[in-house]
Steps between C-alpha positions, in 0.01 A plus 500: 500500500563199277354484151408192295750585225844397387676825399786485250719773364531529124822302462385210715169488313670505159724209601196274547420492127626229270688587183196502272556769241239772458514631148327837538632746244507871573203571272284252693618635833426857389147394406444343841642784709271766640571867441808601698564145620872415459462120523798350315609161368706468819183553707321234297780250563552582868142566616245362257676179396503357854147631561377326186672179604335518843165555329557187291530303827174645631325431168625140490389442860157649426464253214605209720253605769221512241587149379526362854170660600327353195627153590397534863153639422455274196441799276615608156514874554699689240786703641409870520734793426783579737431859610775746596425836664735798460448795738670827584475876474456718196845548333678228701544271198234234554388515135856430383520209746169360372600526133844350563354203685248447221776499240729270698231254608367456146851394389496195728503149350161424353443870427220557752235758419557794735248783506525833681217718625523832684236606747475844332219356288295450815511866599153649501435719192584868554132599478423263788799624700379857449152402610638343818746784566796266457701655214760615753508148645582323174717199581362466854318170564156666485565628145493145360215270412628254757216258454569473125874454558439228757256321269752522214769326705253243635389418145861456386587285799183297452616400152256705294627468140438865407503795739492869408616820668445869421778703336644819652678775306765716667459747214133580563535408870187288482349163412483451122137441396420172322855360532594186690805295582427133441668232712465151357627207706854614582742274682612800705325831567681802644277757674676833551365794698532735794262326735501134395621385842221676690325274753127440477270776624259437784133561423260696720461192720874462550527199268775488239481318170766405250783727384672503160824391668330187636528360147869576446745211490796737533533874552770765467514839670737756347625722782708816549522801731220748435746786437654302214164401353382862509816608316449230235135607465595865445772407249247292307237773524739751342591262217130440430442876502746528210369193313168318552319802647531668159263244349183692398290241685706514819309579816815676620556713189436820697811435708726548197434873530645516850854613563741238630473639853119503482492145364727376779281674754189337357667157487598541866141592581379177335749300704431678828121478475441174310790264435686551827198457729385197298844343535511554875137410575425217258799368306806464723277362775453190280873442442532215749217311329730436201694181430800703379605859570741671260657793682649775282766757585525866390634396157179304422690168518396211724731474801336231714249221442279362775333162444228376730604185685299202376 
């Protein structure tokens, strides 16, 4: 069955980029990388430089369309933020992709304002998840305040000058009370999360409304075989067990008392009962809704890039 994508291997993709230098020092790259993510300067040059250049074309065309529409409709509507969605499984590297694109896009001529928001802040508070019996479904679509997330993106795309989002802490594993992320008129907004490419839900009458992804100008899905993602998740889980889980406030502090074998067993249980089913049922099913698909191999490096045909 044919697919509406042009698929390029890494070398062919890298050859599309011009010779623009990307001056990312190792300290900056280390700050942008997720835990256990081996993204290197070579990856930035070969994968993210051409992707950023393609994004510049989309952004320029979006601006031209806005100007042409204003002339045709005899309006003076201010251009609204260009919104990029980044989707993929837990531990696949979507956060690194989002942070890298933010860093590279803000270095463009004119120094555009590029903001990044993760959908973690739109998870329902743990008390509400407990009340609804959803603590073991955290990360599934029903564990989010989907209406609030949709309204957030609509407000941004409507040109609201100041939009706020809740803040989530991976230490306490919950929404942080009385804290907000403030988004103020960015040129570009990156929205990163597990389920950002989910289609709209049908209501009880079979009618569907808008979806968050309806307001994306470009989207990226970070892909890999599930066996590899599970291995990366367990490797990260064990590193966190020896580091962040020791924080006195950590929700997972109790796991530091487990033996290595017990911790691996528990991490596998989390994957087998939560992350794996969510990937298969809700996340990878949205892959072909993306504009670009970055496909990783066992070494966590992107091997192929699929770009939706315009």
